[in-house]
VOPAGU-2260 file (C-alpha; in pm, 1 decimal, decimal comma):
REM VOPAGU-2260
SITE   aa  ch    i         X         Y         Z
SITE  MET   A    0    -651,5   -2519,8    5510,1
SITE  LEU   A    1    -464,3   -2419,5    5204,3
SITE  PRO   A    2    -253,1   -2641,8    4984,0
SITE  GLY   A    3     123,1   -2713,2    5168,9
SITE  PHE   A    4      34,9   -2461,1    5425,2
SITE  PRO   A    5    -105,6   -2662,2    5725,8
SITE  SER   A    6    -267,0   -2389,7    5980,7
SITE  MET   A    7    -100,7   -2425,0    6314,3
SITE  ARG   A    8    -405,6   -2542,9    6502,1
SITE  GLU   A    9    -300,7   -2899,3    6300,6
SITE  ALA   A   10      38,7   -2858,6    6354,4
SITE  PRO   A   11     207,2   -3071,0    6610,9
SITE  THR   A   12     243,8   -2968,9    6992,0
SITE  LEU   A   13     586,3   -2861,7    7061,1
SITE  HIS   A   14     779,3   -2811,3    7403,2
SITE  HIS   A   15     481,3   -2820,8    7614,6
SITE  GLY   A   16     507,9   -2626,8    7913,5
SITE  ASP   A   17     833,0   -2459,3    7866,1
SITE  GLU   A   18     865,0   -2083,3    7832,8
SITE  LYS   A   19     809,7   -2029,9    7481,0
SITE  GLY   A   20     479,0   -2254,5    7496,8
SITE  ILE   A   21     191,2   -1966,9    7585,7
SITE  PHE   A   22    -174,4   -2083,1    7647,3
SITE  LEU   A   23    -450,9   -1893,6    7503,6
SITE  THR   A   24    -630,3   -1973,7    7770,8
SITE  GLY   A   25    -455,6   -1691,0    7975,4
SITE  LEU   A   26    -484,0   -1466,6    7672,1
SITE  LEU   A   27    -883,0   -1514,2    7605,4
SITE  SER   A   28   -1186,2   -1427,9    7779,0
SITE  SER   A   29   -1343,3   -1766,2    7935,2
SITE  SER   A   30   -1643,5   -1708,7    7649,1
SITE  THR   A   31   -1402,9   -1665,1    7365,0
SITE  MET   A   32   -1203,7   -1978,9    7530,8
SITE  LYS   A   33   -1483,7   -2195,2    7471,6
SITE  LEU   A   34   -1517,9   -2146,1    7128,0
SITE  VAL   A   35   -1146,9   -2262,6    7042,3
SITE  THR   A   36   -1149,1   -2579,5    7231,1
SITE  ARG   A   37   -1126,2   -2953,1    7048,9
SITE  GLY   A   38   -1291,4   -3177,1    7302,4
SITE  THR   A   39   -1160,4   -3106,6    7696,3
SITE  ARG   A   40    -839,3   -2959,0    7491,3
SITE  ALA   A   41    -787,6   -2570,6    7448,2
SITE  VAL   A   42    -608,4   -2481,3    7120,3
SITE  LYS   A   43    -267,8   -2289,7    7248,6
SITE  ILE   A   44      39,2   -2187,2    7095,9
SITE  ASP   A   45     315,0   -2409,8    7198,3
SITE  ASP   A   46     555,8   -2305,0    6962,0
SITE  THR   A   47     565,9   -1941,3    6807,6
SITE  GLU   A   48     913,1   -2030,1    6645,7
SITE  LEU   A   49     691,6   -2295,8    6413,7
SITE  PHE   A   50     475,1   -1979,9    6325,2
SITE  HIS   A   51     749,3   -1739,5    6231,1
SITE  GLN   A   52     947,7   -2011,8    6052,1
SITE  LYS   A   53     624,5   -2076,4    5866,1
SITE  ILE   A   54     572,2   -1668,8    5741,1
SITE  PHE   A   55     944,6   -1604,4    5698,6
SITE  ASP   A   56    1011,1   -1898,3    5484,1
SITE  PHE   A   57     703,0   -1763,9    5242,6
SITE  TYR   A   58     807,0   -1433,3    5281,6
SITE  ARG   A   59    1167,9   -1510,1    5140,5
SITE  GLN   A   60    1019,6   -1671,8    4845,1
SITE  ASN   A   61     742,5   -1449,4    4772,0
SITE  ARG   A   62     844,0   -1112,1    4902,7
SITE  ARG   A   63     645,6    -791,8    4713,3
SITE  SER   A   64     889,2    -508,7    4644,1
SITE  PHE   A   65     711,6    -151,0    4710,2
SITE  PRO   A   66     919,1     197,4    4748,9
SITE  TRP   A   67     772,5     271,1    5077,6
SITE  ARG   A   68     952,8     -68,3    5170,9
SITE  GLU   A   69    1292,3     131,8    5093,2
SITE  THR   A   70    1267,2     380,0    5357,6
SITE  THR   A   71    1240,4     437,5    5729,9
SITE  ASP   A   72    1158,7     796,9    5672,0
SITE  ARG   A   73     900,5     847,1    5918,9
SITE  TYR   A   74     722,8    1091,6    5711,0
SITE  ALA   A   75     711,5     886,2    5396,4
SITE  VAL   A   76     598,0     551,3    5609,5
SITE  MET   A   77     321,4     790,8    5730,8
SITE  ILE   A   78     207,9     893,9    5393,2
SITE  SER   A   79     217,3     528,4    5267,3
SITE  GLU   A   80       6,9     432,3    5528,7
SITE  ILE   A   81    -253,5     684,2    5501,8
SITE  MET   A   82    -261,7     600,1    5140,5
SITE  LEU   A   83    -281,3     211,8    5175,5
SITE  GLN   A   84    -606,9     245,4    5385,4
SITE  GLN   A   85    -863,6      81,8    5197,6
SITE  THR   A   86    -688,1     164,5    4874,2
SITE  GLN   A   87    -460,3    -154,1    4693,5
SITE  ALA   A   88    -112,3    -136,2    4701,0
SITE  GLU   A   89     -80,1    -125,9    4318,9
SITE  ARG   A   90    -262,5     201,2    4295,5
SITE  VAL   A   91     -59,7     375,2    4585,7
SITE  VAL   A   92     245,8     322,5    4383,0
SITE  PRO   A   93     274,0     582,2    4133,3
SITE  ARG   A   94      76,3     828,0    4403,1
SITE  PHE   A   95     316,5     807,5    4653,5
SITE  ASN   A   96     608,9     850,8    4410,3
SITE  GLU   A   97     438,3    1193,7    4298,2
SITE  TRP   A   98     312,6    1288,2    4630,0
SITE  LEU   A   99     707,1    1257,5    4810,9
SITE  HIS   A  100     852,1    1459,6    4483,2
SITE  HIS   A  101     606,2    1728,5    4527,7
SITE  PHE   A  102     522,7    1737,5    4928,9
SITE  PRO   A  103     904,4    1568,9    5061,1
SITE  ASP   A  104     822,6    1645,2    5400,6
SITE  SER   A  105     577,1    1778,8    5693,9
SITE  VAL   A  106     664,8    2146,8    5604,5
SITE  HIS   A  107     595,3    2156,9    5239,7
SITE  LEU   A  108     301,4    1969,3    5270,8
SITE  ALA   A  109     156,0    2188,5    5555,6
SITE  SER   A  110     248,9    2524,7    5340,7
SITE  ALA   A  111      66,4    2387,6    5032,2
SITE  PRO   A  112    -302,7    2512,1    4971,8
SITE  LEU   A  113    -578,9    2184,8    4979,1
SITE  ARG   A  114    -655,7    2243,2    4663,3
SITE  GLU   A  115    -322,0    2128,5    4558,1
SITE  VAL   A  116    -321,6    1835,7    4853,5
SITE  LEU   A  117    -613,0    1728,8    4649,7
SITE  SER   A  118    -496,1    1730,4    4319,3
SITE  PHE   A  119    -223,8    1483,7    4419,5
SITE  TRP   A  120    -438,2    1257,6    4604,3
SITE  SER   A  121    -678,9    1228,4    4289,8
SITE  GLY   A  122    -754,4     863,9    4211,5
SITE  LEU   A  123    -691,1     676,1    4570,0
SITE  GLY   A  124   -1026,7     803,7    4701,9
SITE  TYR   A  125   -1171,2     883,0    5045,4
SITE  ASN   A  126   -1055,4    1266,5    4986,6
SITE  SER   A  127   -1125,6    1337,5    5374,7
SITE  ARG   A  128    -801,9    1145,6    5416,9
SITE  ALA   A  129    -584,0    1383,0    5228,2
SITE  VAL   A  130    -766,7    1666,6    5442,7
SITE  ARG   A  131    -662,7    1452,1    5800,9
SITE  LEU   A  132    -337,9    1440,8    5644,6
SITE  HIS   A  133    -322,1    1794,6    5543,5
SITE  ARG   A  134    -388,5    1882,5    5900,0
SITE  CYS   A  135    -200,0    1608,9    6025,4
SITE  ALA   A  136     123,4    1777,2    5862,0
SITE  ALA   A  137       8,8    2118,2    6002,8
SITE  VAL   A  138      26,5    1997,0    6381,8
SITE  ILE   A  139     378,4    1767,8    6298,3
SITE  THR   A  140     556,1    2113,1    6174,6
SITE  GLU   A  141     374,4    2346,2    6447,0
SITE  SER   A  142     446,6    2101,2    6759,6
SITE  TYR   A  143     708,6    1873,6    6668,0
SITE  GLY   A  144     920,8    2108,6    6458,6
SITE  GLY   A  145     830,6    1893,1    6149,2
SITE  ILE   A  146     971,0    1585,9    6242,3
SITE  VAL   A  147     696,1    1278,1    6261,5
SITE  PRO   A  148     703,1    1134,1    6582,2
SITE  SER   A  149     832,3     816,1    6667,7
SITE  GLN   A  150     606,6     733,3    7004,8
SITE  PRO   A  151     260,1     587,8    6950,1
SITE  GLU   A  152     104,3     794,1    7181,5
SITE  LEU   A  153     186,0    1106,8    7033,8
SITE  LEU   A  154      95,7     998,9    6675,8
SITE  LYS   A  155    -228,7     866,3    6804,2
SITE  LYS   A  156    -317,0    1225,7    6888,8
SITE  LEU   A  157    -243,6    1306,7    6527,8
SITE  PRO   A  158    -548,4    1416,3    6278,9
SITE  GLY   A  159    -614,8    1072,7    6096,0
SITE  ILE   A  160    -395,4     821,1    6311,7
SITE  GLY   A  161    -613,5     556,0    6479,9
SITE  GLU   A  162    -505,0     254,4    6662,7
SITE  TYR   A  163    -312,2      60,4    6374,6
SITE  THR   A  164    -158,6     338,3    6239,4
SITE  CYS   A  165      11,8     491,6    6537,8
SITE  ARG   A  166     176,5     137,2    6582,1
SITE  SER   A  167     218,3      50,5    6210,6
SITE  ILE   A  168     435,6     358,3    6159,4
SITE  PRO   A  169     685,9     305,8    6361,7
SITE  VAL   A  170     692,6     -37,0    6358,1
SITE  PHE   A  171     767,7      34,1    5966,3
SITE  ALA   A  172    1027,3     314,8    6010,8
SITE  ASP   A  173    1182,7     250,4    6353,7
SITE  ASN   A  174    1131,2    -172,6    6330,5
SITE  LEU   A  175     958,0    -106,3    6711,1
SITE  ASP   A  176     896,7    -432,9    6895,8
SITE  MET   A  177     523,6    -352,6    6855,8
SITE  ALA   A  178     261,7    -522,9    6704,9
SITE  ALA   A  179      -3,8    -358,4    6477,9
SITE  VAL   A  180    -323,1    -562,4    6343,6
SITE  ASP   A  181    -505,9    -477,7    6020,5
SITE  THR   A  182    -754,3    -666,6    5849,0
SITE  ASN   A  183    -525,5    -906,3    5641,3
SITE  ILE   A  184    -328,9   -1017,2    6000,3
SITE  ARG   A  185    -654,0   -1030,8    6184,3
SITE  ARG   A  186    -757,1   -1276,0    5935,1
SITE  ILE   A  187    -397,4   -1475,3    5979,6
SITE  LEU   A  188    -452,3   -1485,3    6325,5
SITE  ILE   A  189    -776,2   -1604,3    6328,6
SITE  HIS   A  190    -723,1   -1878,5    6059,9
SITE  GLU   A  191    -373,6   -2008,3    6206,7
SITE  PHE   A  192    -498,1   -2076,1    6525,5
SITE  GLY   A  193    -855,7   -2155,4    6462,6
SITE  LEU   A  194    -998,7   -1820,9    6694,0
SITE  PRO   A  195   -1348,2   -1756,3    6621,3
SITE  GLU   A  196   -1397,5   -1443,5    6389,4
SITE  ASP   A  197   -1581,6   -1261,5    6661,3
SITE  ILE   A  198   -1277,4   -1244,6    6870,8
SITE  SER   A  199   -1246,1    -894,9    7052,7
SITE  ALA   A  200    -985,0    -658,0    6914,5
SITE  PHE   A  201    -839,5    -629,0    7286,1
SITE  GLU   A  202    -781,9   -1019,7    7265,7
SITE  LEU   A  203    -662,1   -1048,2    6906,7
SITE  GLN   A  204    -419,3    -775,2    6986,2
SITE  ARG   A  205    -282,4    -945,2    7313,6
SITE  ILE   A  206    -211,0   -1234,8    7071,0
SITE  ALA   A  207     -38,8   -1070,7    6827,1
SITE  ASP   A  208     192,2    -918,9    7065,5
SITE  VAL   A  209     272,3   -1289,3    7201,5
SITE  VAL   A  210     389,0   -1373,5    6872,6
SITE  LEU   A  211     572,8   -1094,8    6761,2
SITE  PRO   A  212     967,0   -1179,2    6716,3
SITE  PRO   A  213    1178,0    -950,2    6881,6
SITE  GLY   A  214    1401,5    -746,5    6679,0
SITE  GLN   A  215    1216,8    -817,7    6333,7
SITE  SER   A  216     884,2    -628,8    6377,5
SITE  ARG   A  217    1011,3    -461,8    5984,9
SITE  ASP   A  218    1022,5    -770,3    5828,8
SITE  TRP   A  219     762,2    -969,2    6029,7
SITE  HIS   A  220     462,9    -744,5    5953,9
SITE  ASN   A  221     568,3    -685,5    5603,0
SITE  ALA   A  222     560,9   -1059,5    5587,0
SITE  LEU   A  223     238,9   -1093,0    5731,5
SITE  MET   A  224     107,2    -839,5    5478,3
SITE  ASP   A  225     226,8   -1052,6    5191,9
SITE  TYR   A  226     146,6   -1388,1    5356,6
SITE  GLY   A  227    -223,0   -1251,5    5396,1
SITE  ALA   A  228    -244,1   -1066,8    5061,3
SITE  LEU   A  229     -89,0   -1350,8    4823,4
SITE  MET   A  230    -205,5   -1661,9    5014,0
SITE  LEU   A  231    -432,1   -1639,6    5256,2
SITE  THR   A  232    -670,8   -1418,9    5109,4
SITE  SER   A  233   -1024,9   -1340,3    5248,7
SITE  LYS   A  234   -1150,5   -1558,7    4967,4
SITE  ARG   A  235    -938,0   -1855,6    5019,3
SITE  THR   A  236   -1023,2   -1877,6    5390,9
SITE  GLY   A  237   -1359,3   -1741,7    5386,7
SITE  ILE   A  238   -1298,1   -1501,7    5682,5
SITE  ARG   A  239   -1509,6   -1202,2    5615,5
SITE  PRO   A  240   -1352,6    -836,0    5699,6
SITE  LEU   A  241   -1512,7    -662,6    6008,4
SITE  SER   A  242   -1601,6    -382,1    5739,8
SITE  ARG   A  243   -1696,2    -440,9    5368,5
SITE  GLN   A  244   -1692,1    -186,2    5119,9
SITE  SER   A  245   -2028,3    -123,4    4927,0
SITE  LYS   A  246   -2044,0     -66,8    4552,0
SITE  PHE   A  247   -1844,1     216,2    4426,8
SITE  GLN   A  248   -1985,8     314,4    4088,7
SITE  GLY   A  249   -2324,1     546,3    4147,4
SITE  SER   A  250   -2256,4     552,6    4563,7
SITE  LYS   A  251   -2246,0     848,1    4770,2
SITE  ARG   A  252   -1891,6     822,6    4826,5
SITE  TRP   A  253   -1860,8     824,5    4449,0
SITE  TYR   A  254   -2095,5    1149,8    4392,2
SITE  ARG   A  255   -1840,4    1299,1    4668,3
SITE  GLY   A  256   -1576,2    1218,1    4495,4
SITE  GLN   A  257   -1731,0    1345,9    4148,8
SITE  LEU   A  258   -1782,0    1673,1    4339,6
SITE  ILE   A  259   -1423,6    1727,2    4489,9
SITE  LYS   A  260   -1270,4    1638,2    4161,4
SITE  GLU   A  261   -1492,6    1921,6    3978,9
SITE  LEU   A  262   -1402,1    2154,2    4235,8
SITE  VAL   A  263   -1015,0    2077,8    4233,8
SITE  HIS   A  264   -1012,9    2171,6    3861,5
SITE  SER   A  265   -1239,0    2466,0    3874,9
SITE  GLU   A  266   -1221,2    2776,2    4093,1
SITE  VAL   A  267   -1564,1    2762,1    4206,4
SITE  MET   A  268   -1936,7    2613,5    4110,3
SITE  TYR   A  269   -2224,6    2747,5    4154,1
SITE  LEU   A  270   -2469,0    2569,0    4361,4
SITE  GLU   A  271   -2742,0    2589,7    4080,9
SITE  GLU   A  272   -2489,2    2431,3    3839,1
SITE  ILE   A  273   -2406,2    2149,3    4091,6
SITE  GLU   A  274   -2795,6    2064,3    4113,1
SITE  GLU   A  275   -2832,5    2071,2    3729,4
SITE  LYS   A  276   -2554,8    1885,3    3691,9
SITE  TYR   A  277   -2633,7    1584,2    3949,0
SITE  ALA   A  278   -3002,1    1613,0    3932,7
SITE  ASN   A  279   -3011,1    1228,7    3875,7
SITE  CYS   A  280   -2816,5    1200,9    4195,1
SITE  PRO   A  281   -3032,8     937,2    4407,7
SITE  TRP   A  282   -2859,9    1085,7    4725,9
SITE  ASN   A  283   -2964,2    1402,2    4905,4
SITE  LEU   A  284   -2715,2    1703,8    4736,5
SITE  ASP   A  285   -2757,3    1921,6    5010,7
SITE  ASP   A  286   -2648,6    1666,1    5303,1
SITE  ILE   A  287   -2308,4    1565,2    5082,5
SITE  ILE   A  288   -2219,0    1928,8    5048,7
SITE  THR   A  289   -2293,8    1981,1    5422,3
SITE  ASP   A  290   -2074,4    1683,3    5495,2
SITE  LEU   A  291   -1784,6    1802,2    5288,8
SITE  ILE   A  292   -1831,9    2142,0    5435,1
SITE  HIS   A  293   -1817,0    2002,9    5794,7
SITE  GLU   A  294   -1502,6    1778,6    5695,9
SITE  GLY   A  295   -1311,0    2063,8    5581,5
SITE  LEU   A  296   -1300,2    1965,6    5211,1
SITE  VAL   A  297   -1495,1    2259,3    5093,4
SITE  GLU   A  298   -1676,0    2613,1    5170,1
SITE  ARG   A  299   -1938,0    2829,4    5079,5
SITE  GLN   A  300   -1880,2    3192,1    4910,7
SITE  GLY   A  301   -2192,0    3406,0    4884,8
SITE  SER   A  302   -2254,4    3551,8    4480,5
SITE  GLU   A  303   -2244,6    3925,1    4438,9
SITE  ASN   A  304   -2520,7    3900,9    4193,3
SITE  HIS   A  305   -2796,9    3847,9    4465,1
SITE  CYS   A  306   -3008,7    3635,1    4156,6
SITE  VAL   A  307   -2745,3    3378,7    4183,9
SITE  ARG   A  308   -2712,7    3107,8    4494,2
SITE  PRO   A  309   -2387,0    3086,9    4637,8
SITE  MET   A  310   -2084,6    2891,8    4536,7
SITE  LEU   A  311   -1882,2    2629,4    4628,1
SITE  LYS   A  312   -1507,9    2532,0    4631,4
SITE  ILE   A  313   -1213,1    2366,4    4790,8
SITE  LYS   A  314   -1134,3    2551,0    5133,6
SITE  GLY   A  315    -880,9    2754,7    5170,4
C-alpha cells in the first residue's frame, strides 16, 4: 500500500448488489478467480465511483502538461502515441514538436523520403517505428484522403497500429468511450484490485471496460497515465511489466541504431567500410543488415567497381 493512497482491495464495500456493484467473478475465469479471493469472499468492484474519485483527485493535483494533450487532431495524436511507445515522454516532447512542424499531416509525411523521416526520428530509438509510420501515412493518404480514421477496426489495419494504439488514438483524439490498456494501466488495475500478475489481457481488458467513466475517456486515461507514472510506479509496487528492455549500450538494437544514424547522414556506405568500422561488434553484422533490409529501412546497391563489395543506403 502506498502512503495516503489505500488500494481499492482495502476500501470498504459500498452499494453491495446495486447496479454499480460489479463482481469480479463475473469478469474473470475460474482459474484466475481462485487467485483473487480472501477466504471464501471474492474480491469485487462494488463501487467504481470510489476508484474514479481517487484517480481524478490525484490528477487534479498532479496533472502533467504535454503538447499532445493540447490537441484533438487525430494525426497529431497518432504521432504522439507511436513516439511514446517504449520512449519516455520527456524525450518525446522536442521530437514531437519538430515532427509536426516539418510533417504537419499524413500527406506531407507520406510524400517525404524515408531518409528525411528517419532524420527527424533520430534520438527516439526503434527506427522501425518510423518506417511503419511512414507506410501508415501512405495508406491513410491513399485510402482515407489523408484523414486518420477514427474507428479502431480501421486503425488496426494500418502499419504499426496494434491493439492498444487502435484504441488510444480515438480515446485521446475523440474522447471515445473505450478503454485502452498499456503497461501503466495494467499495473494500476492489478494493484488496485488485487489481481494476479499473470491475468490474461482479455480479462484485464474486460475490467478496464467496466471501470471506464462514460463521457470522460480522454481525461480518465490521462489521469491513469499520470497516476501510474508518478505514484504507482513499477518500482513502488513490484509489479513487473510484461516485457522488459535489455541494456541498450552495446546491444544489437544499439548497433542497428548506430548504423541507421550513419546512413541517414551519408549517401551510401560500402559494406567493407561498415565491417571495418564495426569489427568489434559481438553480433553478426550480416544478420543485422539483413533484418534492416527486410524491415524496409535500408537497401543494398551494387558497385560499378567490381573489386569493391556492394553498398548500403537508406531505402528510397
